[in-house]
C-alpha positions in Angstrom: 29.7 -2.2 -30.0 31.2 0.3 -27.6 29.1 1.6 -24.7 30.2 4.7 -22.9 28.8 5.8 -19.5 28.6 9.4 -18.7 30.0 9.7 -15.2 27.9 12.7 -14.3 24.6 11.0 -15.3 25.6 7.9 -13.4 26.4 9.9 -10.3 23.1 11.8 -10.4 21.2 8.6 -10.8 23.0 7.0 -7.9 22.3 10.0 -5.6 18.7 10.0 -6.7 18.4 6.3 -5.9 20.0 6.7 -2.5 17.8 9.6 -1.6 14.7 7.7 -2.7 15.7 4.7 -0.7 16.2 6.7 2.5 12.9 8.6 2.0 10.9 5.4 1.6 12.7 3.7 4.5 12.0 6.6 6.8 8.3 6.8 5.9 7.8 3.1 6.2 9.7 2.7 9.5 8.4 5.8 11.2 5.1 4.2 12.5 3.0 7.0 10.9 -0.6 6.1 10.3 -2.5 3.0 11.3 0.4 0.6 10.9 -1.5 -2.1 9.0 -4.7 -2.0 11.1 -6.8 -2.8 8.0 -6.1 -5.4 5.4 -8.0 -5.4 2.1 -8.3 -8.4 -0.3 -10.5 -9.3 -3.2 -11.1 -10.7 -6.6 -13.1 -9.4 -9.6 -16.4 -10.3 -7.8 -15.6 -10.4 -4.1 -14.0 -7.9 -1.6 -13.1 -8.2 2.1 -11.9 -5.6 4.6 -10.5 -6.9 7.9 -9.6 -5.0 11.0 -6.6 -6.9 12.2 -6.8 -5.5 15.7 -10.4 -6.4 16.4 -11.0 -9.2 13.9 -14.1 -7.5 12.5 -14.6 -8.2 8.8 -16.8 -6.6 6.1 -17.5 -8.4 2.8 -19.0 -7.5 -0.5 -20.2 -9.9 -3.2 -20.1 -7.5 -6.1 -21.8 -9.7 -8.7 -25.0 -9.8 -6.7 -24.7 -6.4 -5.0 -24.7 -8.1 -1.6 -22.7 -5.7 0.7 -22.3 -5.9 4.5 -23.5 -2.8 6.5 -20.5 -0.5 7.0 -18.5 -1.8 4.1 -18.4 1.5 2.3 -18.4 3.7 5.3 -15.5 5.1 7.2 -13.6 2.8 9.6 -13.0 4.3 13.0 -10.7 3.1 15.7 
């Protein structure tokens, strides 16, 4: 079985990959946004939001509808 590679398609794919890599790298490293101030974790029945700068945490136990005050509301700095 002989496989031929179209040089033009390979070059276009390479250029698109490089542009995507630089775009993602610039947006991740620019410090735009909160920079990881909030971390979210959870399972099918439990969710936690943690403010990593203040240590405040909000939890929700979804199976029993037990939710901390402010869990669903906006998080302000």
